[in-house]
Backbone bond lengths (Angstrom), bond angles and torsions (degrees), N, CA, C in turn:
res aa  C-N    CA-C-N  psi(-1)  N-CA   C-N-CA  omega(-1)  CA-C   N-CA-C  phi
1 M - - - 1.464 - - 1.517 111.10 -
2 L 1.342 116.59 -38.55 1.448 120.35 -179.23 1.552 111.50 -64.27
3 M 1.345 116.09 -37.16 1.444 121.73 176.20 1.538 112.13 -62.65
4 F 1.360 112.23 -42.42 1.451 119.72 178.36 1.540 111.77 -62.28
5 V 1.318 115.17 -45.17 1.481 120.44 178.86 1.517 109.22 -64.54
6 A 1.303 118.41 -36.81 1.466 122.52 179.22 1.519 110.15 -62.44
7 T 1.349 117.77 -39.53 1.471 121.04 178.45 1.545 108.88 -69.89
8 E 1.351 116.44 -35.19 1.491 117.87 177.73 1.522 111.36 -69.73
9 I 1.278 116.41 -33.79 1.490 119.50 173.99 1.545 109.65 -61.07
10 M 1.306 116.37 -43.89 1.493 119.65 177.29 1.490 111.51 -61.47
11 F 1.343 115.83 -43.32 1.430 123.97 -178.87 1.517 111.35 -56.75
12 F 1.335 114.57 -52.36 1.474 119.87 179.95 1.528 112.58 -70.70
13 S 1.319 117.62 -32.47 1.504 121.11 172.11 1.475 111.41 -59.04
14 G 1.295 118.17 -42.43 1.481 122.18 178.79 1.544 110.10 -64.07
15 L 1.349 114.66 -47.42 1.485 118.37 -179.69 1.525 111.32 -61.55
16 I 1.306 116.86 -44.42 1.476 122.24 -177.01 1.534 108.63 -66.94
17 S 1.304 117.84 -40.26 1.458 122.22 177.98 1.480 111.28 -61.18
18 A 1.319 118.92 -44.96 1.439 124.27 178.43 1.543 108.93 -60.83
19 F 1.328 115.31 -43.86 1.459 119.91 177.60 1.494 113.52 -59.23
20 V 1.367 116.86 -47.56 1.462 122.72 -177.10 1.549 107.78 -62.98
21 I 1.265 117.04 -42.66 1.529 120.81 179.54 1.559 108.50 -63.46
22 G 1.310 114.95 -49.32 1.489 117.44 178.16 1.499 112.44 -59.43
23 K 1.332 117.02 -43.27 1.471 120.27 -178.59 1.558 111.27 -66.61
24 S 1.304 116.14 -35.31 1.480 119.09 -178.56 1.548 111.04 -75.98
25 N 1.327 118.71 -22.41 1.447 123.65 -178.59 1.538 111.38 -96.52
26 A 1.350 119.90 2.38 1.423 123.58 -175.22 1.514 109.69 -70.48
27 I 1.315 117.00 130.45 1.424 123.47 -179.78 1.493 106.90 -85.28
28 G 1.354 118.08 129.78 1.434 120.58 178.63 1.548 112.85 92.96
29 G 1.322 117.25 8.71 1.467 120.86 178.40 1.525 114.49 87.71
30 W 1.263 116.17 175.72 1.474 122.89 -177.07 1.519 108.12 -129.70
31 P 1.284 118.70 133.27 1.482 128.41 -1.92 1.504 108.15 -71.14
32 P 1.387 113.79 156.49 1.437 119.16 178.25 1.570 112.58 -54.43
33 P 1.308 115.13 145.20 1.489 116.80 175.19 1.507 114.88 -58.58
34 G 1.330 114.77 143.02 1.446 118.66 177.34 1.539 113.89 86.70
35 Q 1.271 117.91 0.31 1.471 122.44 179.72 1.485 108.81 -96.26
36 P 1.332 118.93 146.19 1.491 121.32 179.57 1.532 111.03 -62.31
37 R 1.297 115.97 152.50 1.472 119.28 175.86 1.491 110.58 -79.17
38 L 1.318 119.50 134.39 1.433 123.09 176.70 1.524 111.36 -70.42
39 P 1.360 119.47 141.22 1.421 120.86 -177.33 1.593 113.74 -75.83
40 V 1.308 115.17 78.16 1.454 124.44 -171.75 1.540 109.25 -58.64
41 E 1.318 118.11 -51.18 1.485 120.10 -174.61 1.519 113.48 -68.82
42 E 1.354 114.81 -41.62 1.443 118.18 -179.89 1.520 110.55 -67.40
43 T 1.263 119.45 -36.14 1.430 125.94 178.45 1.518 110.39 -70.18
44 A 1.311 117.41 -30.97 1.492 120.49 175.65 1.565 110.24 -62.25
45 L 1.315 116.11 -39.20 1.484 121.04 174.86 1.517 109.81 -62.08
46 N 1.320 114.72 -46.55 1.449 119.82 179.12 1.527 111.66 -59.95
47 T 1.355 116.02 -41.46 1.415 122.22 177.89 1.529 111.49 -60.52
48 A 1.370 115.36 -39.16 1.462 117.71 177.57 1.505 111.33 -65.00
49 A 1.308 117.38 -37.08 1.484 121.40 177.04 1.520 111.01 -60.73
50 L 1.334 118.73 -47.36 1.430 121.98 176.15 1.509 113.94 -60.23
51 L 1.283 115.80 -47.74 1.468 119.87 177.91 1.501 110.68 -60.34
52 A 1.342 118.10 -43.10 1.477 120.57 174.69 1.500 112.65 -60.35
53 S 1.331 118.12 -34.29 1.422 120.87 175.12 1.515 113.82 -60.45
54 G 1.329 113.19 -39.93 1.565 115.42 175.79 1.486 113.02 -68.87
55 V 1.299 117.64 -36.77 1.488 121.65 178.10 1.513 109.25 -64.98
56 V 1.297 117.00 -44.78 1.537 121.71 -178.33 1.504 107.98 -67.23
57 L 1.327 118.87 -35.99 1.468 120.26 177.97 1.547 109.67 -64.86
58 F 1.375 116.75 -40.43 1.409 121.41 173.84 1.514 113.68 -54.06
59 L 1.362 111.69 -47.45 1.524 118.20 175.80 1.483 112.65 -63.80
60 A 1.290 117.65 -35.50 1.498 120.86 175.36 1.493 111.37 -62.15
61 N 1.308 117.61 -41.50 1.426 122.89 177.97 1.533 111.57 -62.88
62 R 1.331 116.59 -42.69 1.477 121.37 178.11 1.553 108.49 -63.65
63 A 1.307 116.89 -43.02 1.496 119.88 179.28 1.533 110.83 -64.59
64 F 1.355 115.60 -39.74 1.489 121.57 178.22 1.527 110.30 -60.48
65 K 1.307 114.61 -47.83 1.526 118.94 178.61 1.462 110.96 -56.32
66 N 1.317 117.89 -39.95 1.495 122.61 -176.15 1.503 111.56 -88.57
67 D 1.374 117.43 4.27 1.479 123.19 -178.82 1.534 109.74 56.03
68 A 1.329 116.12 38.94 1.446 120.51 -179.81 1.563 111.38 -81.46
69 P 1.369 114.76 144.73 1.465 116.64 -177.37 1.512 114.22 -68.06
70 N 1.330 120.97 -14.00 1.481 119.84 -179.51 1.510 115.29 -88.23
71 T 1.338 116.59 7.93 1.458 120.74 178.71 1.517 111.32 -57.00
72 K 1.273 116.54 -48.33 1.501 121.05 -176.20 1.489 109.70 -63.20
73 R 1.343 118.92 -43.76 1.436 121.09 -179.95 1.540 112.37 -64.16
74 L 1.322 116.35 -39.85 1.433 119.54 178.36 1.506 112.01 -65.97
75 L 1.324 114.59 -42.28 1.463 117.56 178.23 1.551 110.71 -64.32
76 A 1.272 116.59 -39.64 1.473 120.55 175.91 1.530 112.87 -58.82
77 I 1.343 114.44 -42.88 1.475 118.53 179.50 1.479 110.51 -65.64
78 S 1.372 117.69 -39.98 1.480 118.79 177.21 1.481 112.24 -62.61
79 I 1.374 117.66 -39.64 1.459 121.38 176.46 1.509 111.47 -64.68
80 A 1.317 116.21 -40.34 1.482 117.98 -177.10 1.520 108.89 -67.51
81 L 1.336 119.15 -38.19 1.451 122.39 178.50 1.526 111.04 -64.01
82 G 1.335 115.58 -40.01 1.441 121.27 174.54 1.521 112.41 -63.83
83 G 1.348 116.16 -41.02 1.443 120.09 176.14 1.513 113.84 -62.52
84 F 1.363 115.09 -38.87 1.461 122.49 174.95 1.498 111.11 -57.37
85 F 1.342 115.01 -46.32 1.435 119.65 179.69 1.522 110.99 -60.63
86 V 1.347 118.60 -46.69 1.513 120.67 178.16 1.490 110.87 -58.83
87 L 1.316 117.87 -48.11 1.477 121.35 -179.11 1.511 112.62 -61.05
88 F 1.323 115.65 -43.72 1.498 119.47 -179.10 1.519 109.05 -65.85
89 Q 1.375 119.10 -40.54 1.449 120.18 178.37 1.491 110.16 -60.43
90 G 1.365 117.56 -44.25 1.441 122.41 179.15 1.491 111.62 -57.99
91 A 1.358 116.26 -47.10 1.487 120.34 176.21 1.517 112.16 -59.12
92 E 1.312 116.25 -42.17 1.454 123.22 178.58 1.573 110.28 -59.09
93 W 1.309 115.08 -44.69 1.459 119.85 -178.80 1.525 110.57 -64.96
94 V 1.310 115.81 -42.18 1.502 119.67 177.65 1.539 111.58 -60.15
95 A 1.303 114.55 -43.38 1.495 120.21 178.09 1.454 111.52 -63.32
96 L 1.306 118.10 -46.95 1.506 122.89 -177.53 1.559 110.58 -67.08
97 I 1.319 116.85 -38.75 1.457 118.57 174.99 1.506 111.09 -62.60
98 G 1.386 117.03 -39.00 1.426 121.66 176.69 1.511 113.57 -63.02
99 E 1.358 113.55 -28.21 1.508 118.05 179.49 1.572 109.09 -88.53
100 G 1.292 116.92 0.84 1.488 115.91 175.11 1.520 114.90 102.58
101 L 1.363 117.67 2.10 1.454 120.31 179.77 1.586 105.36 -89.46
102 T 1.355 113.90 105.98 1.471 119.78 178.69 1.478 109.27 -123.33
103 L 1.323 115.37 171.94 1.446 121.55 -179.45 1.564 109.92 -61.21
104 T 1.259 117.19 -27.80 1.481 120.24 -178.58 1.516 113.84 -108.60
105 S 1.334 118.43 14.28 1.454 119.65 -177.41 1.528 113.45 -85.81
106 G 1.306 116.53 1.06 1.427 118.73 179.64 1.518 110.55 143.36
107 Q 1.313 116.84 -176.99 1.432 123.39 -175.74 1.570 108.98 -61.81
108 L 1.319 119.13 -44.67 1.438 121.65 -177.83 1.535 109.27 -59.30
109 G 1.299 117.71 -49.27 1.488 121.83 179.93 1.487 111.83 -59.79
110 G 1.342 117.49 -46.71 1.454 121.98 178.45 1.471 113.82 -56.47
111 F 1.337 114.81 -53.99 1.434 121.29 -179.59 1.566 111.34 -65.45
112 F 1.298 115.53 -43.68 1.471 118.20 179.95 1.494 113.18 -55.82
113 Y 1.307 114.85 -53.83 1.504 118.24 -176.98 1.545 113.46 -70.23
114 L 1.375 115.73 -30.44 1.462 116.81 175.19 1.527 112.94 -68.52
115 L 1.346 116.79 -47.31 1.486 120.39 -178.11 1.517 111.33 -71.25
116 V 1.322 116.66 -51.98 1.458 121.06 -177.53 1.556 111.02 -68.93
117 G 1.330 113.49 -36.90 1.492 117.99 175.50 1.527 114.03 -64.37
118 A 1.309 116.25 -42.34 1.437 118.71 176.96 1.529 110.82 -61.85
119 H 1.275 114.25 -42.17 1.489 117.85 177.84 1.549 110.94 -66.27
120 A 1.343 116.31 -41.41 1.489 118.24 -180.00 1.511 108.95 -60.56
121 L 1.322 118.39 -40.56 1.501 117.32 178.25 1.493 112.26 -62.16
122 H 1.311 116.91 -35.93 1.474 120.39 177.76 1.513 110.04 -69.53
123 V 1.315 119.68 -38.53 1.439 125.37 178.76 1.582 106.87 -62.51
124 V 1.282 117.18 -47.96 1.468 119.56 178.48 1.470 112.62 -60.01
125 A 1.343 117.14 -43.51 1.500 121.16 177.45 1.506 110.59 -60.11
126 G 1.352 115.70 -47.37 1.483 120.98 178.71 1.513 110.77 -63.02
127 F 1.357 118.56 -36.95 1.439 122.61 177.57 1.557 109.75 -60.00
128 I 1.272 114.38 -47.45 1.487 121.11 178.62 1.539 111.21 -62.18
129 I 1.312 116.03 -42.04 1.521 120.93 176.67 1.516 109.99 -61.76
130 L 1.360 116.59 -42.17 1.463 119.41 -179.88 1.527 110.05 -67.78
131 L 1.322 119.51 -38.70 1.436 122.66 175.70 1.529 112.78 -60.42
132 Y 1.322 114.45 -40.92 1.459 121.50 175.77 1.598 110.95 -61.80
133 T 1.359 112.05 -44.30 1.460 118.82 179.39 1.546 109.85 -64.06
134 Y 1.288 116.61 -38.27 1.517 120.36 177.98 1.520 108.07 -64.57
135 R 1.295 116.39 -44.45 1.486 117.86 179.40 1.484 111.27 -60.05
136 R 1.344 116.93 -45.47 1.485 120.19 176.54 1.497 112.74 -56.87
137 L 1.375 115.46 -41.82 1.439 122.42 -178.51 1.521 108.04 -65.14
138 S 1.354 118.77 -43.02 1.456 121.66 179.91 1.501 114.63 -62.96
139 H 1.362 114.57 -28.69 1.511 118.47 179.55 1.492 109.55 -97.76
140 H 1.332 120.03 13.94 1.422 124.23 179.94 1.495 113.49 55.15
141 E 1.338 115.28 37.57 1.519 122.08 -179.38 1.532 109.99 -115.01
142 L 1.367 117.47 6.43 1.463 118.16 -178.97 1.502 110.13 -86.97
143 D 1.369 111.84 132.56 1.492 118.15 170.84 1.506 108.42 -125.56
144 R 1.324 114.74 171.58 1.496 119.01 -177.24 1.479 114.01 -60.81
145 F 1.318 118.24 -28.08 1.419 125.17 -179.97 1.551 113.11 -71.43
146 T 1.253 115.36 -25.46 1.506 122.43 173.95 1.510 111.48 -89.29
147 F 1.328 116.06 -38.02 1.462 120.11 -177.76 1.526 113.00 -73.99
148 W 1.322 117.09 -39.08 1.444 120.39 -177.91 1.560 116.50 -56.78
149 P 1.389 117.21 -49.00 1.440 116.76 178.16 1.574 113.63 -63.04
150 A 1.301 115.76 -36.16 1.426 119.85 176.47 1.535 113.29 -61.20
151 Q 1.300 113.92 -40.11 1.473 121.20 178.36 1.557 109.63 -68.00
152 I 1.294 115.85 -46.35 1.469 118.72 -178.51 1.529 112.04 -57.88
153 F 1.352 114.33 -46.99 1.429 118.93 177.36 1.516 114.48 -61.36
154 W 1.322 116.57 -42.45 1.471 120.81 179.72 1.524 110.22 -68.10
155 Y 1.295 118.69 -40.56 1.479 122.10 176.58 1.533 109.44 -60.51
156 F 1.302 116.92 -40.23 1.486 120.05 175.45 1.517 110.72 -59.71
157 V 1.361 116.15 -52.04 1.519 122.06 179.23 1.564 110.33 -54.05
158 V 1.320 113.11 -46.19 1.490 120.09 -177.34 1.556 106.07 -66.61
159 G 1.307 118.66 -46.98 1.481 121.77 -173.52 1.497 114.80 -67.38
160 V 1.348 118.77 -33.46 1.451 120.36 -177.01 1.575 109.61 -77.77
161 W 1.313 118.13 -21.59 1.469 120.61 -174.94 1.531 111.87 -65.95
162 P 1.313 122.56 -45.91 1.487 116.06 177.14 1.515 116.73 -58.47
163 I 1.323 117.00 -29.91 1.426 123.16 178.54 1.510 105.83 -68.32
164 L 1.327 119.17 -47.52 1.482 120.36 -179.91 1.558 110.48 -65.90
165 Y 1.266 117.38 -38.99 1.454 123.35 178.06 1.527 110.35 -58.43
166 W 1.339 114.03 -49.56 1.459 119.89 179.46 1.538 112.19 -62.40
167 Q 1.333 116.76 -43.41 1.414 118.11 -178.63 1.529 114.05 -75.60
168 V 1.318 117.88 -41.12 1.458 118.97 -174.81 1.536 114.74 -85.76
169 Y 1.348 114.23 -42.26 1.470 116.38 -175.30 1.547 117.07 -91.82
170 L 1.330 116.15 -26.54 1.466 118.48 -175.83 1.523 111.48 -98.59
């Protein structure tokens, strides 16, 4: 799992590097003139939900290690916060497309959907993994060898988002 996450770090590093280079070479400043404004404040709230999901997953892990009865509830809260993030990102995309920001509308649209879309795919994958983990926990089939990789992947997804938010939205 660590090797997989290392490759994912390289993948996102490449995407972010390309974005930074494109942004620094933009003629007329960044964001390019005539492009819709990204919803910075609204996405900050969404960022807080994703970060909270990571914190709650950490608490779920501690509860799991101590065989505490609130493990299931904490894992469910973490999953719900991740689901909120996905739904909010989807609503944001619909609104931005409605304002004319598309994959082909210019450099901002191309980079935005590439970076945020790649992250969204990882969030959805992590969400599915956490749902599977919850199912295993509900059937008393979860062990630390199953829970650990799910956590590592989710922490990666949570950890890369503030970097993307800072680069793309701010």
